[in-house]
C-alpha positions as protocol buffer text, in pm:
chain_id: "A"
residue {
  index: 1
  type: UNK
  ca { x: 7943 y: 11583 z: 9278 }
}
residue {
  index: 2
  type: UNK
  ca { x: 7728 y: 11644 z: 9584 }
}
residue {
  index: 3
  type: UNK
  ca { x: 7490 y: 11419 z: 9772 }
}
residue {
  index: 4
  type: UNK
  ca { x: 7198 y: 11585 z: 9595 }
}
residue {
  index: 5
  type: UNK
  ca { x: 7308 y: 11486 z: 9244 }
}
residue {
  index: 6
  type: UNK
  ca { x: 7343 y: 11108 z: 9282 }
}
residue {
  index: 7
  type: UNK
  ca { x: 7067 y: 10875 z: 9394 }
}
residue {
  index: 8
  type: UNK
  ca { x: 7205 y: 10627 z: 9647 }
}
residue {
  index: 9
  type: UNK
  ca { x: 6879 y: 10575 z: 9833 }
}
residue {
  index: 10
  type: UNK
  ca { x: 6866 y: 10214 z: 9946 }
}
residue {
  index: 11
  type: UNK
  ca { x: 7230 y: 10146 z: 9857 }
}
residue {
  index: 12
  type: UNK
  ca { x: 7455 y: 9959 z: 10096 }
}
residue {
  index: 13
  type: UNK
  ca { x: 7740 y: 10152 z: 10254 }
}
residue {
  index: 14
  type: UNK
  ca { x: 8081 y: 9986 z: 10280 }
}
residue {
  index: 15
  type: UNK
  ca { x: 8325 y: 10139 z: 10528 }
}
residue {
  index: 16
  type: UNK
  ca { x: 8667 y: 9977 z: 10544 }
}
residue {
  index: 17
  type: UNK
  ca { x: 8965 y: 10064 z: 10758 }
}
residue {
  index: 18
  type: UNK
  ca { x: 9213 y: 9941 z: 11012 }
}
residue {
  index: 19
  type: UNK
  ca { x: 8987 y: 10057 z: 11299 }
}
residue {
  index: 20
  type: UNK
  ca { x: 9274 y: 10050 z: 11549 }
}
residue {
  index: 21
  type: UNK
  ca { x: 9066 y: 10161 z: 11727 }
}
residue {
  index: 22
  type: UNK
  ca { x: 8732 y: 10264 z: 11580 }
}
residue {
  index: 23
  type: UNK
  ca { x: 8645 y: 10610 z: 11715 }
}
residue {
  index: 24
  type: UNK
  ca { x: 8361 y: 10860 z: 11715 }
}
residue {
  index: 25
  type: UNK
  ca { x: 8467 y: 11030 z: 11391 }
}
residue {
  index: 26
  type: UNK
  ca { x: 8434 y: 10696 z: 11207 }
}
residue {
  index: 27
  type: UNK
  ca { x: 8085 y: 10655 z: 11346 }
}
residue {
  index: 28
  type: UNK
  ca { x: 7983 y: 11013 z: 11272 }
}
residue {
  index: 29
  type: UNK
  ca { x: 8095 y: 10983 z: 10909 }
}
residue {
  index: 30
  type: UNK
  ca { x: 7909 y: 10654 z: 10866 }
}
residue {
  index: 31
  type: UNK
  ca { x: 7593 y: 10802 z: 11015 }
}
residue {
  index: 32
  type: UNK
  ca { x: 7615 y: 11113 z: 10797 }
}
residue {
  index: 33
  type: UNK
  ca { x: 7650 y: 10898 z: 10485 }
}
residue {
  index: 34
  type: UNK
  ca { x: 7357 y: 10678 z: 10590 }
}
residue {
  index: 35
  type: UNK
  ca { x: 7134 y: 10973 z: 10673 }
}
residue {
  index: 36
  type: UNK
  ca { x: 7232 y: 11218 z: 10397 }
}
residue {
  index: 37
  type: UNK
  ca { x: 7226 y: 10961 z: 10116 }
}
residue {
  index: 38
  type: UNK
  ca { x: 6943 y: 10740 z: 10240 }
}
residue {
  index: 39
  type: UNK
  ca { x: 7162 y: 10430 z: 10258 }
}
residue {
  index: 40
  type: UNK
  ca { x: 6992 y: 10110 z: 10367 }
}
residue {
  index: 41
  type: UNK
  ca { x: 7279 y: 10030 z: 10601 }
}
residue {
  index: 42
  type: UNK
  ca { x: 7653 y: 10060 z: 10653 }
}
residue {
  index: 43
  type: UNK
  ca { x: 7886 y: 9763 z: 10690 }
}
residue {
  index: 44
  type: UNK
  ca { x: 8216 y: 9818 z: 10870 }
}
residue {
  index: 45
  type: UNK
  ca { x: 8496 y: 9599 z: 10735 }
}
residue {
  index: 46
  type: UNK
  ca { x: 8819 y: 9585 z: 10939 }
}
residue {
  index: 47
  type: UNK
  ca { x: 9123 y: 9526 z: 10719 }
}
residue {
  index: 48
  type: UNK
  ca { x: 9312 y: 9203 z: 10765 }
}
residue {
  index: 49
  type: UNK
  ca { x: 9649 y: 9313 z: 10628 }
}
residue {
  index: 50
  type: UNK
  ca { x: 9630 y: 9683 z: 10532 }
}
residue {
  index: 51
  type: UNK
  ca { x: 9866 y: 9728 z: 10235 }
}
residue {
  index: 52
  type: UNK
  ca { x: 9940 y: 10089 z: 10328 }
}
residue {
  index: 53
  type: UNK
  ca { x: 10045 y: 9997 z: 10684 }
}
residue {
  index: 54
  type: UNK
  ca { x: 10284 y: 9713 z: 10613 }
}
residue {
  index: 55
  type: UNK
  ca { x: 10555 y: 9890 z: 10815 }
}
residue {
  index: 56
  type: UNK
  ca { x: 10342 y: 9929 z: 11128 }
}
residue {
  index: 57
  type: UNK
  ca { x: 10247 y: 9686 z: 11399 }
}
residue {
  index: 58
  type: UNK
  ca { x: 9869 y: 9682 z: 11435 }
}
residue {
  index: 59
  type: UNK
  ca { x: 9645 y: 9528 z: 11696 }
}
residue {
  index: 60
  type: UNK
  ca { x: 9524 y: 9170 z: 11644 }
}
residue {
  index: 61
  type: UNK
  ca { x: 9230 y: 9131 z: 11408 }
}
residue {
  index: 62
  type: UNK
  ca { x: 9017 y: 8980 z: 11683 }
}
residue {
  index: 63
  type: UNK
  ca { x: 9058 y: 9291 z: 11899 }
}
residue {
  index: 64
  type: UNK
  ca { x: 8986 y: 9533 z: 11616 }
}
residue {
  index: 65
  type: UNK
  ca { x: 8675 y: 9341 z: 11511 }
}
residue {
  index: 66
  type: UNK
  ca { x: 8556 y: 9319 z: 11870 }
}
residue {
  index: 67
  type: UNK
  ca { x: 8591 y: 9695 z: 11912 }
}
residue {
  index: 68
  type: UNK
  ca { x: 8389 y: 9758 z: 11596 }
}
residue {
  index: 69
  type: UNK
  ca { x: 8120 y: 9517 z: 11716 }
}
residue {
  index: 70
  type: UNK
  ca { x: 8105 y: 9696 z: 12051 }
}
residue {
  index: 71
  type: UNK
  ca { x: 8092 y: 10039 z: 11890 }
}
residue {
  index: 72
  type: UNK
  ca { x: 7798 y: 9963 z: 11659 }
}
residue {
  index: 73
  type: UNK
  ca { x: 7599 y: 9729 z: 11882 }
}
residue {
  index: 74
  type: UNK
  ca { x: 7322 y: 9984 z: 11945 }
}
residue {
  index: 75
  type: UNK
  ca { x: 7271 y: 10085 z: 11579 }
}
residue {
  index: 76
  type: UNK
  ca { x: 7034 y: 9862 z: 11386 }
}
residue {
  index: 77
  type: UNK
  ca { x: 7164 y: 9977 z: 11048 }
}
residue {
  index: 78
  type: UNK
  ca { x: 7535 y: 9933 z: 11122 }
}
residue {
  index: 79
  type: UNK
  ca { x: 7688 y: 9590 z: 11065 }
}
residue {
  index: 80
  type: UNK
  ca { x: 8028 y: 9421 z: 11095 }
}
residue {
  index: 81
  type: UNK
  ca { x: 8183 y: 9204 z: 10825 }
}
residue {
  index: 82
  type: UNK
  ca { x: 8503 y: 9003 z: 10881 }
}
residue {
  index: 83
  type: UNK
  ca { x: 8543 y: 8924 z: 10511 }
}
residue {
  index: 84
  type: UNK
  ca { x: 8891 y: 9079 z: 10496 }
}
residue {
  index: 85
  type: UNK
  ca { x: 9003 y: 8916 z: 10820 }
}
residue {
  index: 86
  type: UNK
  ca { x: 8916 y: 8577 z: 10674 }
}
residue {
  index: 87
  type: UNK
  ca { x: 9106 y: 8632 z: 10350 }
}
residue {
  index: 88
  type: UNK
  ca { x: 9478 y: 8564 z: 10319 }
}
residue {
  index: 89
  type: UNK
  ca { x: 9712 y: 8830 z: 10188 }
}
residue {
  index: 90
  type: UNK
  ca { x: 9677 y: 9208 z: 10171 }
}
residue {
  index: 91
  type: UNK
  ca { x: 9328 y: 9355 z: 10205 }
}
residue {
  index: 92
  type: UNK
  ca { x: 9261 y: 9518 z: 9871 }
}
residue {
  index: 93
  type: UNK
  ca { x: 8937 y: 9713 z: 9842 }
}
residue {
  index: 94
  type: UNK
  ca { x: 8874 y: 9593 z: 9487 }
}
residue {
  index: 95
  type: UNK
  ca { x: 8872 y: 9230 z: 9605 }
}
residue {
  index: 96
  type: UNK
  ca { x: 8627 y: 9306 z: 9884 }
}
residue {
  index: 97
  type: UNK
  ca { x: 8389 y: 9496 z: 9658 }
}
residue {
  index: 98
  type: UNK
  ca { x: 8404 y: 9220 z: 9397 }
}
residue {
  index: 99
  type: UNK
  ca { x: 8317 y: 8961 z: 9662 }
}
residue {
  index: 100
  type: UNK
  ca { x: 8023 y: 9168 z: 9786 }
}
residue {
  index: 101
  type: UNK
  ca { x: 7899 y: 9223 z: 9432 }
}
residue {
  index: 102
  type: UNK
  ca { x: 7923 y: 8851 z: 9358 }
}
residue {
  index: 103
  type: UNK
  ca { x: 7715 y: 8784 z: 9668 }
}
residue {
  index: 104
  type: UNK
  ca { x: 7435 y: 8994 z: 9523 }
}
residue {
  index: 105
  type: UNK
  ca { x: 7444 y: 9257 z: 9794 }
}
residue {
  index: 106
  type: UNK
  ca { x: 7306 y: 9524 z: 9561 }
}
residue {
  index: 107
  type: UNK
  ca { x: 7419 y: 9881 z: 9491 }
}
residue {
  index: 108
  type: UNK
  ca { x: 7734 y: 9962 z: 9687 }
}
residue {
  index: 109
  type: UNK
  ca { x: 7857 y: 10294 z: 9825 }
}
residue {
  index: 110
  type: UNK
  ca { x: 8220 y: 10292 z: 9939 }
}
residue {
  index: 111
  type: UNK
  ca { x: 8277 y: 10544 z: 10218 }
}
residue {
  index: 112
  type: UNK
  ca { x: 8627 y: 10693 z: 10240 }
}
residue {
  index: 113
  type: UNK
  ca { x: 8788 y: 11006 z: 10382 }
}
residue {
  index: 114
  type: UNK
  ca { x: 8936 y: 11288 z: 10178 }
}
residue {
  index: 115
  type: UNK
  ca { x: 9293 y: 11182 z: 10258 }
}
residue {
  index: 116
  type: UNK
  ca { x: 9219 y: 10838 z: 10116 }
}
residue {
  index: 117
  type: UNK
  ca { x: 9042 y: 10985 z: 9815 }
}
residue {
  index: 118
  type: UNK
  ca { x: 9344 y: 11177 z: 9692 }
}
residue {
  index: 119
  type: UNK
  ca { x: 9533 y: 10848 z: 9676 }
}
residue {
  index: 120
  type: UNK
  ca { x: 9258 y: 10667 z: 9486 }
}
residue {
  index: 121
  type: UNK
  ca { x: 9441 y: 10662 z: 9150 }
}
residue {
  index: 122
  type: UNK
  ca { x: 9722 y: 10462 z: 9318 }
}
residue {
  index: 123
  type: UNK
  ca { x: 9493 y: 10190 z: 9453 }
}
residue {
  index: 124
  type: UNK
  ca { x: 9486 y: 9846 z: 9299 }
}
residue {
  index: 125
  type: UNK
  ca { x: 9250 y: 9858 z: 8998 }
}
residue {
  index: 126
  type: UNK
  ca { x: 9097 y: 10196 z: 9081 }
}
residue {
  index: 127
  type: UNK
  ca { x: 8877 y: 10197 z: 8773 }
}
residue {
  index: 128
  type: UNK
  ca { x: 8734 y: 9862 z: 8879 }
}
residue {
  index: 129
  type: UNK
  ca { x: 8667 y: 10001 z: 9228 }
}
residue {
  index: 130
  type: UNK
  ca { x: 8459 y: 10276 z: 9068 }
}
residue {
  index: 131
  type: UNK
  ca { x: 8275 y: 10026 z: 8852 }
}
residue {
  index: 132
  type: UNK
  ca { x: 8178 y: 9823 z: 9156 }
}
residue {
  index: 133
  type: UNK
  ca { x: 8078 y: 10109 z: 9387 }
}
residue {
  index: 134
  type: UNK
  ca { x: 7998 y: 10476 z: 9403 }
}
residue {
  index: 135
  type: UNK
  ca { x: 8267 y: 10640 z: 9615 }
}
residue {
  index: 136
  type: UNK
  ca { x: 8138 y: 10860 z: 9898 }
}
residue {
  index: 137
  type: UNK
  ca { x: 8404 y: 11104 z: 10017 }
}
residue {
  index: 138
  type: UNK
  ca { x: 8388 y: 11253 z: 10365 }
}
residue {
  index: 139
  type: UNK
  ca { x: 8585 y: 11568 z: 10452 }
}
residue {
  index: 140
  type: UNK
  ca { x: 8864 y: 11541 z: 10706 }
}
residue {
  index: 141
  type: UNK
  ca { x: 8991 y: 11843 z: 10895 }
}
residue {
  index: 142
  type: UNK
  ca { x: 9359 y: 11895 z: 10841 }
}
residue {
  index: 143
  type: UNK
  ca { x: 9344 y: 11772 z: 10480 }
}
residue {
  index: 144
  type: UNK
  ca { x: 9266 y: 12000 z: 10187 }
}
residue {
  index: 145
  type: UNK
  ca { x: 8975 y: 11902 z: 9964 }
}
residue {
  index: 146
  type: UNK
  ca { x: 9076 y: 11768 z: 9626 }
}
residue {
  index: 147
  type: UNK
  ca { x: 8985 y: 12011 z: 9345 }
}
residue {
  index: 148
  type: UNK
  ca { x: 8666 y: 11943 z: 9153 }
}
residue {
  index: 149
  type: UNK
  ca { x: 8859 y: 11832 z: 8844 }
}
residue {
  index: 150
  type: UNK
  ca { x: 9090 y: 11599 z: 9038 }
}
residue {
  index: 151
  type: UNK
  ca { x: 8948 y: 11271 z: 8909 }
}
residue {
  index: 152
  type: UNK
  ca { x: 8864 y: 11412 z: 8569 }
}
residue {
  index: 153
  type: UNK
  ca { x: 9235 y: 11470 z: 8523 }
}
residue {
  index: 154
  type: UNK
  ca { x: 9369 y: 11162 z: 8702 }
}
residue {
  index: 155
  type: UNK
  ca { x: 9104 y: 10913 z: 8589 }
}
residue {
  index: 156
  type: UNK
  ca { x: 8893 y: 11052 z: 8304 }
}
residue {
  index: 157
  type: UNK
  ca { x: 8535 y: 10937 z: 8281 }
}
residue {
  index: 158
  type: UNK
  ca { x: 8477 y: 10829 z: 8641 }
}
residue {
  index: 159
  type: UNK
  ca { x: 8384 y: 11155 z: 8816 }
}
residue {
  index: 160
  type: UNK
  ca { x: 8014 y: 11065 z: 8801 }
}
residue {
  index: 161
  type: UNK
  ca { x: 8085 y: 10776 z: 9039 }
}
residue {
  index: 162
  type: UNK
  ca { x: 8193 y: 11006 z: 9322 }
}
residue {
  index: 163
  type: UNK
  ca { x: 7979 y: 11184 z: 9582 }
}
residue {
  index: 164
  type: UNK
  ca { x: 8114 y: 11429 z: 9837 }
}
residue {
  index: 165
  type: UNK
  ca { x: 7957 y: 11465 z: 10179 }
}
residue {
  index: 166
  type: UNK
  ca { x: 7924 y: 11815 z: 10322 }
}
residue {
  index: 167
  type: UNK
  ca { x: 8029 y: 11698 z: 10668 }
}
residue {
  index: 168
  type: UNK
  ca { x: 8084 y: 11627 z: 10946 }
}
residue {
  index: 169
  type: UNK
  ca { x: 8412 y: 11812 z: 10990 }
}
residue {
  index: 170
  type: UNK
  ca { x: 8586 y: 11630 z: 11274 }
}
residue {
  index: 171
  type: UNK
  ca { x: 8956 y: 11632 z: 11354 }
}
residue {
  index: 172
  type: UNK
  ca { x: 9035 y: 11301 z: 11518 }
}
residue {
  index: 173
  type: UNK
  ca { x: 9271 y: 11014 z: 11447 }
}
residue {
  index: 174
  type: UNK
  ca { x: 9318 y: 10662 z: 11579 }
}
residue {
  index: 175
  type: UNK
  ca { x: 9684 y: 10745 z: 11649 }
}
residue {
  index: 176
  type: UNK
  ca { x: 9572 y: 11016 z: 11892 }
}
residue {
  index: 177
  type: UNK
  ca { x: 9350 y: 10768 z: 12073 }
}
residue {
  index: 178
  type: UNK
  ca { x: 9635 y: 10515 z: 12090 }
}
residue {
  index: 179
  type: UNK
  ca { x: 9877 y: 10771 z: 12233 }
}
residue {
  index: 180
  type: UNK
  ca { x: 9634 y: 10880 z: 12501 }
}
residue {
  index: 181
  type: UNK
  ca { x: 9555 y: 10520 z: 12596 }
}
residue {
  index: 182
  type: UNK
  ca { x: 9927 y: 10438 z: 12614 }
}
residue {
  index: 183
  type: UNK
  ca { x: 9983 y: 10731 z: 12848 }
}
residue {
  index: 184
  type: UNK
  ca { x: 9697 y: 10623 z: 13073 }
}
residue {
  index: 185
  type: UNK
  ca { x: 9495 y: 10932 z: 12984 }
}
residue {
  index: 186
  type: UNK
  ca { x: 9119 y: 10944 z: 12935 }
}
residue {
  index: 187
  type: UNK
  ca { x: 8979 y: 10854 z: 12595 }
}
residue {
  index: 188
  type: UNK
  ca { x: 8623 y: 10922 z: 12698 }
}
residue {
  index: 189
  type: UNK
  ca { x: 8426 y: 11109 z: 12429 }
}
residue {
  index: 190
  type: UNK
  ca { x: 8684 y: 11005 z: 12170 }
}
residue {
  index: 191
  type: UNK
  ca { x: 8556 y: 10649 z: 12141 }
}
residue {
  index: 192
  type: UNK
  ca { x: 8229 y: 10486 z: 12249 }
}
residue {
  index: 193
  type: UNK
  ca { x: 8224 y: 10386 z: 12614 }
}
residue {
  index: 194
  type: UNK
  ca { x: 8218 y: 10017 z: 12519 }
}
residue {
  index: 195
  type: UNK
  ca { x: 8535 y: 10062 z: 12312 }
}
residue {
  index: 196
  type: UNK
  ca { x: 8710 y: 10249 z: 12593 }
}
residue {
  index: 197
  type: UNK
  ca { x: 8620 y: 9966 z: 12829 }
}
residue {
  index: 198
  type: UNK
  ca { x: 8753 y: 9706 z: 12585 }
}
residue {
  index: 199
  type: UNK
  ca { x: 9081 y: 9894 z: 12545 }
}
residue {
  index: 200
  type: UNK
  ca { x: 9121 y: 9913 z: 12923 }
}
residue {
  index: 201
  type: UNK
  ca { x: 9018 y: 9554 z: 12990 }
}
residue {
  index: 202
  type: UNK
  ca { x: 9261 y: 9419 z: 12729 }
}
residue {
  index: 203
  type: UNK
  ca { x: 9543 y: 9666 z: 12799 }
}
residue {
  index: 204
  type: UNK
  ca { x: 9563 y: 9764 z: 12433 }
}
residue {
  index: 205
  type: UNK
  ca { x: 9818 y: 10015 z: 12302 }
}
residue {
  index: 206
  type: UNK
  ca { x: 10065 y: 9966 z: 12584 }
}
residue {
  index: 207
  type: UNK
  ca { x: 10326 y: 9854 z: 12327 }
}
residue {
  index: 208
  type: UNK
  ca { x: 10503 y: 10169 z: 12199 }
}
residue {
  index: 209
  type: UNK
  ca { x: 10511 y: 10055 z: 11835 }
}
residue {
  index: 210
  type: UNK
  ca { x: 10132 y: 10022 z: 11833 }
}
residue {
  index: 211
  type: UNK
  ca { x: 10060 y: 10332 z: 12038 }
}
residue {
  index: 212
  type: UNK
  ca { x: 10285 y: 10595 z: 11886 }
}
residue {
  index: 213
  type: UNK
  ca { x: 10362 y: 10511 z: 11524 }
}
residue {
  index: 214
  type: UNK
  ca { x: 10214 y: 10754 z: 11273 }
}
residue {
  index: 215
  type: UNK
  ca { x: 10086 y: 10561 z: 10970 }
}
residue {
  index: 216
  type: UNK
  ca { x: 10149 y: 10671 z: 10617 }
}
residue {
  index: 217
  type: UNK
  ca { x: 9864 y: 10831 z: 10427 }
}
residue {
  index: 218
  type: UNK
  ca { x: 9598 y: 10561 z: 10386 }
}
residue {
  index: 219
  type: UNK
  ca { x: 9524 y: 10454 z: 10032 }
}
residue {
  index: 220
  type: UNK
  ca { x: 9406 y: 10094 z: 10081 }
}
residue {
  index: 221
  type: UNK
  ca { x: 9578 y: 10012 z: 9752 }
}
């Protein structure tokens, strides 16, 4: 379904991820979802223990949260939540959405990329995820779009809970930012200036395992 066929005006966007580091493509996707769908706001939620990255060393939660806070500081409709950082165990999306729903947040719109979307049926309680939130799927260059009947086949009856954004089409990854930072190369225009400054001031990504490892396809399951 497209943005024109589902009314999410006034809904609250939820954008989870490792954010190691947050970069301009993350921000562009969040802004497109907010603007195209009329979302009231977008909350960025750094993962505490990403289940799909158990084999990779990631930066400390405090650093990842601080970079998100720095990146969104000048946007009145972007917010940071540390709900997953404060919860023990793996960061499952279904648990986070259930907690937000219990808090009476209101209508939820879960923002994910196309590469995450194709793994949705493998997430923990995917049907429950789609009960708790409408899933907003952003395209990602380098990844083919899932066919229109993808969910109808994999998870019958839930296609009406999915909205696809038309753009933006940006090819950027956190691993690219980490590699450039590790090599001492400029990351200007890849991340907000405040994030670049934080990375430099705290000498992040100088450890090879953090800077160079390519994560598996994210599914937040």
